LUMNULO-250981 format. One record per residue (C-alpha): residue number from 1; residue in three letters; y negated, z, x. Coordinates in nm, 2 decimals, always signed. Layout:
# residues N
+-----+---------+--------+--------+--------+
! num ! residuo !     yy !     zz !     xx !
+-----+---------+--------+--------+--------+
! NUM !     Ala !      Y !      Z !      X !
...
+-----+---------+--------+--------+--------+
# end
This chain:
# residues 336
+-----+---------+--------+--------+--------+
! num ! residuo !     yy !     zz !     xx !
+-----+---------+--------+--------+--------+
!   1 !     Met ! +10.27 !  +1.60 !  -2.55 !
!   2 !     Asn ! +10.32 !  +1.77 !  -2.91 !
!   3 !     Lys ! +10.04 !  +1.67 !  -3.13 !
!   4 !     Ser ! +10.01 !  +2.03 !  -3.26 !
!   5 !     Ile !  +9.98 !  +2.17 !  -2.89 !
!   6 !     Val !  +9.67 !  +1.94 !  -2.83 !
!   7 !     Ile !  +9.50 !  +2.02 !  -3.15 !
!   8 !     Gly !  +9.56 !  +2.39 !  -3.09 !
!   9 !     Ala !  +9.40 !  +2.34 !  -2.72 !
!  10 !     Val !  +9.10 !  +2.20 !  -2.89 !
!  11 !     Ile !  +9.06 !  +2.47 !  -3.17 !
!  12 !     Leu !  +9.08 !  +2.73 !  -2.85 !
!  13 !     Gln !  +8.82 !  +2.55 !  -2.67 !
!  14 !     Leu !  +8.61 !  +2.53 !  -2.98 !
!  15 !     Phe !  +8.64 !  +2.90 !  -3.03 !
!  16 !     Val !  +8.54 !  +2.99 !  -2.70 !
!  17 !     Leu !  +8.22 !  +2.78 !  -2.71 !
!  18 !     Thr !  +8.14 !  +2.94 !  -3.04 !
!  19 !     Tyr !  +8.20 !  +3.29 !  -2.92 !
!  20 !     Met !  +8.00 !  +3.20 !  -2.59 !
!  21 !     Ala !  +7.71 !  +3.07 !  -2.79 !
!  22 !     Ala !  +7.70 !  +3.37 !  -3.04 !
!  23 !     Glu !  +7.74 !  +3.61 !  -2.77 !
!  24 !     Arg !  +7.43 !  +3.46 !  -2.60 !
!  25 !     Glu !  +7.24 !  +3.45 !  -2.93 !
!  26 !     Tyr !  +7.32 !  +3.85 !  -3.00 !
!  27 !     Ile !  +7.20 !  +3.94 !  -2.64 !
!  28 !     Leu !  +6.87 !  +3.75 !  -2.68 !
!  29 !     Arg !  +6.81 !  +3.92 !  -3.00 !
!  30 !     Arg !  +6.93 !  +4.28 !  -2.93 !
!  31 !     Gly !  +6.95 !  +4.30 !  -2.55 !
!  32 !     Asn !  +6.70 !  +4.52 !  -2.35 !
!  33 !     Ile !  +6.41 !  +4.30 !  -2.25 !
!  34 !     Ile !  +6.31 !  +4.33 !  -1.86 !
!  35 !     His !  +6.13 !  +4.12 !  -1.63 !
!  36 !     Leu !  +6.27 !  +4.01 !  -1.27 !
!  37 !     Arg !  +6.07 !  +3.83 !  -0.96 !
!  38 !     Thr !  +6.22 !  +3.54 !  -0.81 !
!  39 !     Ala !  +6.23 !  +3.58 !  -0.42 !
!  40 !     Pro !  +6.03 !  +3.31 !  -0.23 !
!  41 !     Ile !  +6.27 !  +3.03 !  -0.15 !
!  42 !     Asp !  +6.19 !  +2.68 !  -0.01 !
!  43 !     Pro !  +6.02 !  +2.47 !  -0.33 !
!  44 !     Arg !  +6.21 !  +2.16 !  -0.19 !
!  45 !     Asp !  +6.53 !  +2.33 !  -0.32 !
!  46 !     Leu !  +6.38 !  +2.45 !  -0.64 !
!  47 !     Phe !  +6.39 !  +2.17 !  -0.90 !
!  48 !     Arg !  +6.72 !  +2.02 !  -0.97 !
!  49 !     Gly !  +6.70 !  +1.77 !  -1.26 !
!  50 !     Asp !  +6.69 !  +1.94 !  -1.57 !
!  51 !     Tyr !  +6.69 !  +2.29 !  -1.45 !
!  52 !     Val !  +6.51 !  +2.51 !  -1.20 !
!  53 !     Arg !  +6.75 !  +2.69 !  -0.93 !
!  54 !     Leu !  +6.65 !  +3.04 !  -0.90 !
!  55 !     Asn !  +6.70 !  +3.32 !  -0.65 !
!  56 !     Tyr !  +6.60 !  +3.68 !  -0.72 !
!  57 !     Glu !  +6.48 !  +3.97 !  -0.50 !
!  58 !     Ile !  +6.81 !  +4.15 !  -0.60 !
!  59 !     Ser !  +7.02 !  +3.84 !  -0.52 !
!  60 !     Arg !  +7.04 !  +3.97 !  -0.15 !
!  61 !     Met !  +7.10 !  +4.33 !  -0.07 !
!  62 !     Pro !  +7.31 !  +4.48 !  +0.26 !
!  63 !     Pro !  +7.65 !  +4.60 !  +0.18 !
!  64 !     Ala !  +7.57 !  +4.96 !  +0.27 !
!  65 !     Val !  +7.37 !  +5.02 !  -0.06 !
!  66 !     Ile !  +7.68 !  +4.98 !  -0.25 !
!  67 !     Lys !  +7.85 !  +5.31 !  -0.36 !
!  68 !     Asp !  +8.22 !  +5.40 !  -0.32 !
!  69 !     Thr !  +8.30 !  +5.13 !  -0.04 !
!  70 !     Glu !  +8.46 !  +5.40 !  +0.17 !
!  71 !     Gly !  +8.79 !  +5.26 !  +0.31 !
!  72 !     Leu !  +8.73 !  +4.92 !  +0.16 !
!  73 !     Lys !  +8.77 !  +4.63 !  +0.42 !
!  74 !     Glu !  +8.65 !  +4.34 !  +0.22 !
!  75 !     Leu !  +8.42 !  +4.25 !  -0.10 !
!  76 !     Lys !  +8.61 !  +3.96 !  -0.24 !
!  77 !     Lys !  +8.44 !  +3.65 !  -0.35 !
!  78 !     Gly !  +8.38 !  +3.70 !  -0.73 !
!  79 !     Gln !  +8.41 !  +4.09 !  -0.72 !
!  80 !     Lys !  +8.22 !  +4.26 !  -0.98 !
!  81 !     Ile !  +7.92 !  +4.46 !  -0.85 !
!  82 !     Tyr !  +7.70 !  +4.68 !  -1.10 !
!  83 !     Val !  +7.33 !  +4.65 !  -0.99 !
!  84 !     Ser !  +7.15 !  +4.94 !  -1.15 !
!  85 !     Leu !  +6.75 !  +4.91 !  -1.22 !
!  86 !     Thr !  +6.47 !  +5.09 !  -1.29 !
!  87 !     Glu !  +6.09 !  +4.98 !  -1.43 !
!  88 !     Gly !  +5.85 !  +4.94 !  -1.16 !
!  89 !     Pro !  +5.48 !  +4.85 !  -1.17 !
!  90 !     Asn !  +5.37 !  +4.56 !  -1.43 !
!  91 !     Gly !  +5.70 !  +4.61 !  -1.60 !
!  92 !     Leu !  +5.90 !  +4.44 !  -1.32 !
!  93 !     Tyr !  +6.26 !  +4.59 !  -1.27 !
!  94 !     Glu !  +6.39 !  +4.67 !  -0.93 !
!  95 !     Leu !  +6.71 !  +4.77 !  -0.77 !
!  96 !     Thr !  +6.79 !  +5.17 !  -0.72 !
!  97 !     Glu !  +7.16 !  +5.13 !  -0.63 !
!  98 !     Ala !  +7.48 !  +4.92 !  -0.66 !
!  99 !     Asp !  +7.81 !  +5.03 !  -0.74 !
! 100 !     Leu !  +8.18 !  +4.91 !  -0.76 !
! 101 !     His !  +8.23 !  +5.10 !  -1.08 !
! 102 !     Lys !  +8.05 !  +5.04 !  -1.40 !
! 103 !     Pro !  +7.76 !  +5.31 !  -1.45 !
! 104 !     Lys !  +7.81 !  +5.56 !  -1.74 !
! 105 !     Gln !  +7.44 !  +5.52 !  -1.80 !
! 106 !     Gly !  +7.10 !  +5.36 !  -1.78 !
! 107 !     Leu !  +7.01 !  +4.99 !  -1.74 !
! 108 !     Tyr !  +7.23 !  +4.77 !  -1.52 !
! 109 !     Leu !  +7.32 !  +4.42 !  -1.44 !
! 110 !     Thr !  +7.66 !  +4.28 !  -1.38 !
! 111 !     Gly !  +7.69 !  +4.06 !  -1.07 !
! 112 !     Arg !  +7.95 !  +3.90 !  -0.87 !
! 113 !     Ser !  +7.96 !  +3.86 !  -0.50 !
! 114 !     Val !  +7.92 !  +3.49 !  -0.41 !
! 115 !     Tyr !  +8.12 !  +3.51 !  -0.07 !
! 116 !     Pro !  +8.37 !  +3.72 !  +0.07 !
! 117 !     His !  +8.23 !  +4.01 !  +0.30 !
! 118 !     Arg !  +8.41 !  +4.21 !  +0.56 !
! 119 !     Leu !  +8.22 !  +4.52 !  +0.55 !
! 120 !     Ala !  +8.30 !  +4.64 !  +0.92 !
! 121 !     Ser !  +8.16 !  +4.31 !  +1.08 !
! 122 !     Val !  +7.90 !  +4.20 !  +0.81 !
! 123 !     Thr !  +7.57 !  +4.12 !  +0.97 !
! 124 !     Gly !  +7.39 !  +3.95 !  +0.70 !
! 125 !     Pro !  +7.30 !  +3.99 !  +0.33 !
! 126 !     Leu !  +7.55 !  +4.05 !  +0.03 !
! 127 !     Trp !  +7.48 !  +3.72 !  -0.19 !
! 128 !     Ile !  +7.52 !  +3.82 !  -0.57 !
! 129 !     Asn !  +7.50 !  +3.62 !  -0.87 !
! 130 !     Tyr !  +7.44 !  +3.72 !  -1.22 !
! 131 !     Gly !  +7.46 !  +3.42 !  -1.42 !
! 132 !     Ile !  +7.08 !  +3.35 !  -1.45 !
! 133 !     Glu !  +7.03 !  +3.12 !  -1.15 !
! 134 !     Ala !  +6.94 !  +2.84 !  -1.32 !
! 135 !     Tyr !  +6.66 !  +2.80 !  -1.61 !
! 136 !     Phe !  +6.69 !  +2.49 !  -1.79 !
! 137 !     Val !  +6.38 !  +2.32 !  -1.90 !
! 138 !     Glu !  +6.26 !  +2.03 !  -2.11 !
! 139 !     Gln !  +6.25 !  +1.70 !  -1.94 !
! 140 !     Gly !  +5.93 !  +1.67 !  -1.75 !
! 141 !     Lys !  +5.86 !  +2.03 !  -1.73 !
! 142 !     Gly !  +6.04 !  +2.10 !  -1.41 !
! 143 !     Arg !  +5.80 !  +1.90 !  -1.18 !
! 144 !     Glu !  +5.52 !  +2.11 !  -1.38 !
! 145 !     Ile !  +5.71 !  +2.44 !  -1.26 !
! 146 !     Glu !  +5.75 !  +2.31 !  -0.92 !
! 147 !     Lys !  +5.39 !  +2.22 !  -0.86 !
! 148 !     Gln !  +5.28 !  +2.56 !  -0.98 !
! 149 !     Arg !  +5.52 !  +2.75 !  -0.80 !
! 150 !     Gly !  +5.37 !  +2.60 !  -0.48 !
! 151 !     Asn !  +5.47 !  +2.44 !  -0.16 !
! 152 !     Arg !  +5.64 !  +2.59 !  +0.17 !
! 153 !     Thr !  +5.32 !  +2.61 !  +0.37 !
! 154 !     Gly !  +5.04 !  +2.71 !  +0.11 !
! 155 !     Ile !  +5.05 !  +2.94 !  -0.18 !
! 156 !     Gln !  +5.35 !  +3.05 !  -0.36 !
! 157 !     Ile !  +5.32 !  +3.20 !  -0.70 !
! 158 !     Pro !  +5.64 !  +3.39 !  -0.81 !
! 159 !     Met !  +5.80 !  +3.33 !  -1.13 !
! 160 !     Glu !  +5.89 !  +3.66 !  -1.32 !
! 161 !     Met !  +6.19 !  +3.56 !  -1.53 !
! 162 !     Glu !  +6.22 !  +3.74 !  -1.87 !
! 163 !     Ile !  +6.58 !  +3.84 !  -1.92 !
! 164 !     Ala !  +6.77 !  +4.00 !  -2.21 !
! 165 !     Val !  +7.03 !  +4.24 !  -2.09 !
! 166 !     Ser !  +7.36 !  +4.37 !  -2.30 !
! 167 !     Arg !  +7.48 !  +4.70 !  -2.30 !
! 168 !     Gly !  +7.77 !  +4.57 !  -2.06 !
! 169 !     Gly !  +7.53 !  +4.43 !  -1.80 !
! 170 !     Lys !  +7.53 !  +4.06 !  -1.90 !
! 171 !     Ala !  +7.20 !  +3.89 !  -1.86 !
! 172 !     Val !  +7.05 !  +3.59 !  -2.04 !
! 173 !     Ile !  +6.72 !  +3.42 !  -1.96 !
! 174 !     Arg !  +6.46 !  +3.42 !  -2.23 !
! 175 !     Gly !  +6.17 !  +3.25 !  -2.05 !
! 176 !     Phe !  +5.92 !  +3.33 !  -1.76 !
! 177 !     Arg !  +5.60 !  +3.42 !  -1.69 !
! 178 !     Trp !  +5.38 !  +3.35 !  -1.38 !
! 179 !     Ser !  +5.28 !  +3.65 !  -1.13 !
! 180 !     Pro !  +4.91 !  +3.71 !  -1.14 !
! 181 !     Leu !  +4.91 !  +3.70 !  -0.76 !
! 182 !     Gly !  +5.00 !  +3.43 !  -0.52 !
! 183 !     Leu !  +5.09 !  +3.47 !  -0.18 !
! 184 !     Gly !  +5.12 !  +3.26 !  +0.14 !
! 185 !     Leu !  +5.20 !  +3.30 !  +0.51 !
! 186 !     Gln !  +5.11 !  +3.06 !  +0.78 !
! 187 !     Val !  +5.16 !  +3.09 !  +1.17 !
! 188 !     Leu !  +4.82 !  +3.05 !  +1.36 !
! 189 !     Arg !  +4.95 !  +3.08 !  +1.71 !
! 190 !     Asn !  +5.32 !  +3.09 !  +1.86 !
! 191 !     Pro !  +5.35 !  +3.33 !  +2.13 !
! 192 !     Gln !  +5.38 !  +3.16 !  +2.48 !
! 193 !     Arg !  +5.71 !  +3.11 !  +2.62 !
! 194 !     Asn !  +5.62 !  +3.18 !  +2.99 !
! 195 !     Arg !  +5.84 !  +3.48 !  +3.08 !
! 196 !     Lys !  +5.67 !  +3.53 !  +3.40 !
! 197 !     Asn !  +5.32 !  +3.60 !  +3.27 !
! 198 !     Gln !  +5.38 !  +3.95 !  +3.15 !
! 199 !     Glu !  +5.06 !  +3.96 !  +3.00 !
! 200 !     Ala !  +5.11 !  +3.69 !  +2.75 !
! 201 !     Pro !  +5.16 !  +3.78 !  +2.38 !
! 202 !     Arg !  +5.53 !  +3.79 !  +2.28 !
! 203 !     Ser !  +5.44 !  +3.79 !  +1.90 !
! 204 !     Ala !  +5.27 !  +3.57 !  +1.67 !
! 205 !     Thr !  +4.91 !  +3.56 !  +1.48 !
! 206 !     Val !  +4.98 !  +3.49 !  +1.13 !
! 207 !     Glu !  +4.73 !  +3.44 !  +0.82 !
! 208 !     Leu !  +4.87 !  +3.61 !  +0.51 !
! 209 !     Thr !  +4.66 !  +3.49 !  +0.21 !
! 210 !     Leu !  +4.64 !  +3.63 !  -0.16 !
! 211 !     Ala !  +4.53 !  +3.40 !  -0.44 !
! 212 !     Asn !  +4.44 !  +3.49 !  -0.78 !
! 213 !     Ala !  +4.67 !  +3.29 !  -1.03 !
! 214 !     Thr !  +4.50 !  +3.42 !  -1.33 !
! 215 !     Asp !  +4.21 !  +3.30 !  -1.56 !
! 216 !     Glu !  +4.03 !  +3.64 !  -1.55 !
! 217 !     Pro !  +3.86 !  +3.81 !  -1.22 !
! 218 !     Leu !  +4.15 !  +4.02 !  -1.04 !
! 219 !     Ala !  +4.07 !  +4.28 !  -0.78 !
! 220 !     Ile !  +4.28 !  +4.34 !  -0.44 !
! 221 !     Val !  +4.24 !  +4.63 !  -0.20 !
! 222 !     Asn !  +4.23 !  +4.58 !  +0.16 !
! 223 !     Leu !  +4.25 !  +4.91 !  +0.34 !
! 224 !     Pro !  +4.10 !  +4.98 !  +0.70 !
! 225 !     Asp !  +4.36 !  +4.87 !  +0.96 !
! 226 !     Tyr !  +4.53 !  +4.66 !  +0.71 !
! 227 !     Cys !  +4.69 !  +4.95 !  +0.54 !
! 228 !     Ser !  +4.76 !  +4.77 !  +0.26 !
! 229 !     Phe !  +4.99 !  +4.58 !  +0.42 !
! 230 !     Ser !  +5.34 !  +4.70 !  +0.54 !
! 231 !     Leu !  +5.57 !  +4.55 !  +0.79 !
! 232 !     Glu !  +5.92 !  +4.59 !  +0.67 !
! 233 !     Pro !  +6.26 !  +4.48 !  +0.83 !
! 234 !     Val !  +6.48 !  +4.25 !  +0.61 !
! 235 !     Ala !  +6.80 !  +4.44 !  +0.46 !
! 236 !     Trp !  +7.05 !  +4.30 !  +0.71 !
! 237 !     Ala !  +6.85 !  +4.38 !  +1.04 !
! 238 !     Lys !  +7.09 !  +4.56 !  +1.28 !
! 239 !     Gln !  +6.82 !  +4.83 !  +1.33 !
! 240 !     Arg !  +6.59 !  +5.01 !  +1.06 !
! 241 !     Trp !  +6.26 !  +4.92 !  +1.24 !
! 242 !     Ala !  +5.97 !  +5.13 !  +1.15 !
! 243 !     Leu !  +5.60 !  +5.09 !  +1.29 !
! 244 !     Ala !  +5.55 !  +5.29 !  +1.60 !
! 245 !     His !  +5.22 !  +5.45 !  +1.51 !
! 246 !     Asp !  +5.14 !  +5.57 !  +1.18 !
! 247 !     Leu !  +4.74 !  +5.49 !  +1.10 !
! 248 !     Cys !  +4.76 !  +5.48 !  +0.71 !
! 249 !     Ala !  +4.89 !  +5.82 !  +0.60 !
! 250 !     Glu !  +4.58 !  +5.99 !  +0.52 !
! 251 !     Ile !  +4.34 !  +5.68 !  +0.43 !
! 252 !     Val !  +4.17 !  +5.70 !  +0.07 !
! 253 !     Pro !  +4.06 !  +5.38 !  -0.08 !
! 254 !     Ser !  +3.68 !  +5.32 !  -0.14 !
! 255 !     Asp !  +3.51 !  +5.06 !  -0.33 !
! 256 !     Phe !  +3.41 !  +4.90 !  +0.01 !
! 257 !     Asp !  +3.77 !  +4.82 !  +0.03 !
! 258 !     Val !  +3.81 !  +4.66 !  -0.30 !
! 259 !     Leu !  +3.77 !  +4.27 !  -0.30 !
! 260 !     Thr !  +3.74 !  +4.09 !  -0.64 !
! 261 !     Leu !  +3.86 !  +3.72 !  -0.66 !
! 262 !     Ala !  +3.76 !  +3.47 !  -0.92 !
! 263 !     Pro !  +4.02 !  +3.27 !  -1.09 !
! 264 !     Gly !  +4.17 !  +3.06 !  -0.85 !
! 265 !     Gln !  +4.00 !  +3.21 !  -0.55 !
! 266 !     Gln !  +4.18 !  +3.30 !  -0.21 !
! 267 !     Arg !  +4.14 !  +3.57 !  +0.06 !
! 268 !     Gly !  +4.29 !  +3.54 !  +0.41 !
! 269 !     Phe !  +4.41 !  +3.81 !  +0.65 !
! 270 !     Val !  +4.46 !  +3.73 !  +1.00 !
! 271 !     Ile !  +4.72 !  +3.96 !  +1.16 !
! 272 !     Asp !  +4.80 !  +3.97 !  +1.52 !
! 273 !     Phe !  +5.18 !  +4.12 !  +1.58 !
! 274 !     Ser !  +5.11 !  +4.16 !  +1.94 !
! 275 !     Thr !  +4.85 !  +4.45 !  +1.88 !
! 276 !     Asp !  +4.94 !  +4.81 !  +1.89 !
! 277 !     Arg !  +4.91 !  +4.83 !  +1.52 !
! 278 !     Trp !  +5.23 !  +4.64 !  +1.46 !
! 279 !     Leu !  +5.44 !  +4.75 !  +1.73 !
! 280 !     Val !  +5.78 !  +4.88 !  +1.59 !
! 281 !     Lys !  +6.04 !  +5.14 !  +1.70 !
! 282 !     Ala !  +6.39 !  +5.23 !  +1.67 !
! 283 !     Glu !  +6.59 !  +5.48 !  +1.84 !
! 284 !     Asp !  +6.27 !  +5.58 !  +2.04 !
! 285 !     Lys !  +6.23 !  +5.22 !  +2.17 !
! 286 !     Ile !  +5.88 !  +5.07 !  +2.10 !
! 287 !     Gln !  +5.85 !  +4.70 !  +2.11 !
! 288 !     Gln !  +5.67 !  +4.40 !  +2.00 !
! 289 !     Ile !  +5.86 !  +4.22 !  +1.71 !
! 290 !     Gly !  +5.85 !  +3.90 !  +1.90 !
! 291 !     Ser !  +6.05 !  +4.06 !  +2.18 !
! 292 !     Leu !  +6.34 !  +4.12 !  +1.92 !
! 293 !     Glu !  +6.66 !  +3.93 !  +1.88 !
! 294 !     Phe !  +6.64 !  +3.66 !  +1.60 !
! 295 !     Thr !  +6.87 !  +3.87 !  +1.39 !
! 296 !     Glu !  +6.58 !  +4.13 !  +1.34 !
! 297 !     Gln !  +6.37 !  +3.97 !  +1.10 !
! 298 !     Phe !  +6.05 !  +4.11 !  +0.88 !
! 299 !     Arg !  +5.86 !  +4.07 !  +0.57 !
! 300 !     Leu !  +5.50 !  +4.13 !  +0.53 !
! 301 !     Val !  +5.46 !  +4.31 !  +0.21 !
! 302 !     Tyr !  +5.14 !  +4.35 !  +0.03 !
! 303 !     Arg !  +5.12 !  +4.72 !  -0.14 !
! 304 !     Pro !  +4.80 !  +4.83 !  -0.23 !
! 305 !     Pro !  +4.72 !  +5.18 !  -0.36 !
! 306 !     Asp !  +4.90 !  +5.28 !  -0.71 !
! 307 !     Lys !  +4.70 !  +5.34 !  -1.01 !
! 308 !     Ala !  +4.66 !  +5.73 !  -0.96 !
! 309 !     Ala !  +4.52 !  +5.66 !  -0.63 !
! 310 !     Ser !  +4.27 !  +5.40 !  -0.76 !
! 311 !     Ala !  +4.14 !  +5.62 !  -1.04 !
! 312 !     His !  +3.83 !  +5.66 !  -0.89 !
! 313 !     Leu !  +3.72 !  +5.31 !  -0.79 !
! 314 !     Ser !  +3.47 !  +5.13 !  -1.00 !
! 315 !     Gln !  +3.69 !  +4.81 !  -1.02 !
! 316 !     Arg !  +4.02 !  +5.01 !  -1.10 !
! 317 !     Asp !  +4.06 !  +4.82 !  -1.44 !
! 318 !     Ile !  +4.12 !  +4.48 !  -1.25 !
! 319 !     Ile !  +4.33 !  +4.59 !  -0.95 !
! 320 !     Trp !  +4.63 !  +4.45 !  -0.93 !
! 321 !     His !  +4.91 !  +4.71 !  -0.83 !
! 322 !     Gly !  +5.26 !  +4.67 !  -0.73 !
! 323 !     Tyr !  +5.41 !  +4.49 !  -0.43 !
! 324 !     Leu !  +5.43 !  +4.12 !  -0.32 !
! 325 !     Pro !  +5.68 !  +4.04 !  +0.00 !
! 326 !     Thr !  +5.61 !  +3.72 !  +0.21 !
! 327 !     Arg !  +5.90 !  +3.50 !  +0.32 !
! 328 !     Val !  +6.13 !  +3.62 !  +0.58 !
! 329 !     Phe !  +5.99 !  +3.56 !  +0.97 !
! 330 !     His !  +6.07 !  +3.66 !  +1.32 !
! 331 !     Gly !  +5.80 !  +3.78 !  +1.54 !
! 332 !     Arg !  +5.78 !  +3.45 !  +1.73 !
! 333 !     Gly !  +5.68 !  +3.26 !  +1.44 !
! 334 !     Gln !  +5.96 !  +3.11 !  +1.28 !
! 335 !     Ile !  +5.94 !  +3.14 !  +0.89 !
! 336 !     Asp !  +6.27 !  +3.14 !  +0.66 !
+-----+---------+--------+--------+--------+
# end
């Protein structure tokens, strides 16, 4: 091989690496700073040598949320998707919409489809990578993060990644913080599988646990009838299930509903999905979630009253606001 060609190839590689390093440094210094919450994942896959594997709440979405796909039969692997974000409680940014065309304004991330998706037949979520799925750590630090994050059967504390975003939607990780509130979900009772017994519960009973992960007192709000908790179908469910009975519309929080947790303290809430409170409805058909197909999965989401609705409460200054979802589960008790 010609010596000049080899030298030219090496110089080109060095130029590319230098450009990438300079671009990264520029984004870290000049980019918009946001926080993105990582999604609940199996911690057995969290740590990989010298980096932590990350999955974000915005990593999975239904293809239906993407604009301007009319007439498009397939999203190709690696296809660019622009995800617009807005700031929510606690400085966490949330998905507002996705588009195949670059937005003209607003803050957005540029992602790419991980797999090809046939839009007409897709039944699962669209997976998107943003180039921030690995967080490199010092030797020995990964295990500490893994321990703090929690385990599959206990409390998990979400990592909230600090991200610098360029004008073109390119993201670079700057660091992370821990969510003030940890959450766990355990199955207490699986439903009986004897179909002949029509009186037997078809849905599971679970315990959702909230934990104060800070060094200061933290308050949560448990409204009557568990109205601080919502049951929400996953984005890839075949039908848009909603609770059949709306019991929470007129409830105003009182000081009796506020629970103050000391640092490290936990509080569990037992929820029986076979009761009328948790019946769901779609197309005027009311069912227990345990009787649905396995594609119909849900999350329990802790959603306390916002700051405006809590302004009259004596512990308002230490109440945690926002939303916190559990792992995905089916009504019979199978947790993802």
